[in-house]
C-alpha positions, 0 to 999 in steps of 0.5 A: 451827383457827378452826372448833375455836375457834368450836365451843368458844366456842359450848359455853362460851357455853351453859355461861355461861347467865346471861351469855347471858341478861343479854346478850340480855335487857338491851335488851328490858328497857329497851324495856319500861321506855321504853314505860312511861315514854312511856305515863306521860309522854304530853304533854297540855296544858290551857288555860282561857278566862275570858270577861269580854266584856260583849258589844255590843247591835246593834239587837235582839240582843246579840253576844258574840264571847267566847262564840264562842271556845271552840267555834271553838277546839274545832273547830280542835283537832278538825280538826288532828291530834295537837294535845295540847291541850284547852280549857275555860271557867272562871267566875272568875279565882280558880278559874283561878289555883288550877288553874294553881298546882296544875298542873291547867292550863297557861295561862289566856286572859282575854277583856276586857270590851270585846272585842266592843265594840272591833269595832263602836265608831266608833273601833275599838280593838285588843282587849287579851287577857291570857295567864296562866301559869307562864313557866318551865313548858314546858306554858305555852310550848307552850299559849300558842303554840297559843292564839296561833295559834288566836286569830289565826285567829279574829280574821282570820275574825271581822273579815272579813280575808283570810288573807295566807298558808296553811301546809302542813306536810310531814313529812320521811320517816315523822317525822309517823307516829312517836311518842317511843317509836319515836324511842328504839328505834334506840338500844335496838336498838344497845344490845342489841349494845353488851351484847356488850361483856360477853359477847364479852370474857368469852368471850375472857378465860375462856380466859385465866382457865381457863388453856387459853390456854397450849395455844393459845399452843403451837399457834402460833395467831395472835390474829386466828384466835382472834378469828375463832373466838370472834367468829363465835359472838358475832355469832350472840349479837348477832343473837339479842339484836337480834331479841329486842329488835326483837320486843319493840319491835314488840309494843309498837308499833314499826314498822321501816321501810326495807329489812330487808337494810340493818337486817341489815347494820348489825346485823352490822357493829355486832356485829363492831365490839363484838367488836373493842372487846371484844378491847381490853378483854380485853387489859387484863384477866386474869379474868372478875372483872376484866371485870365490874369494868373493863367497866362503864366503857366499857359506861356510856360507850357506853350514855349517850354514844353516843346509845343511852339518849337522844339527844345532839347534838354539834358535828361536827369534819368530815364523812364524806359527810353524817355529822358526825364528832365525839368520839361517833364514837369509840364506834362505836355512835353512827354505827350509831344514826344510820344506823338512825334514818335508815333507820327514820324517814326510810325511806332506803337504804344509799346515804344512810347511807354516811357512817355505815357508813364511820365504823363500818367505820373505827372497827371497823378501829381497834378491831381493830388496837389489840385484836389488838396488845394481846391478842397482846402480853399473852396470846399472847406465847410469850416 
């Protein structure tokens, strides 16, 4: 019985060619969109230095500490990796302000006239530097932090002071090797499975729409048998969709870290979960048209509030292992995305995502119970 439903479902899926294309191509399309967004929005900040330092005459030479700032800052940036900052000098304050107003620069560092003199005068004074910028601009905030760190380092070296501490930055997992595009990809991979919501629901409801559900009723087939047959074909569609998405992401620079077996297990579990949810959706619809209208609501909820389209941080109600359960967990895609992020970014194993897998499994069981009851009651009730 299950095999017969499976083969019939595969044939129906091939006949519904455009629905299959929509299901497997939506996530790869978003991968290319996110890649273009990432390429167009790579952050880079520009800082300006206005040197008004008049210098200080010492014996036969003139010392100007302000002139040493730019080469020291450039050397600092070259030595450090992944600092999205460039620095150039500017001749007048008016020209610098104009660049700031036109967003051609993020911040201006003004060196005062008596900057060097404050070092060598008998009564040493603390030099007052000026930082100019739009305080509502994120670029200003980030650039000012970089400038402050570099200027502090310059002052310590030039005044002969010893550094009281050094900072060693250690990246967690592979987080130091990924960019924003790679950070989005776990959500995109799960999005490819979320699209099964349409494909699986249509594969189920088409039997009702075409009237063939009557023969299934008379055969005495239970809802779980019908779901097993249809669901098996949809798991194959889900695997095809996520591997097409993974192929597109890999071609654009994404690297899947962690064990492939872990990735495959999460893929299959999430596919089963989406199929179980689709049964609930099929229970409240009677035709393919109903699915295309009603199905948009849960589809957009799963896309935008599970963290698939963009990350969302929520307050945990309680914890399953290390996974914080919140309202997001009611959308089983959320724990699946969390598990994939840990595997692909942190490089952890299955034991480290046990809470996510448990939450995903529990939500799948809940979907199944509701869907089986609703579908049996509405479409397989022979009374």
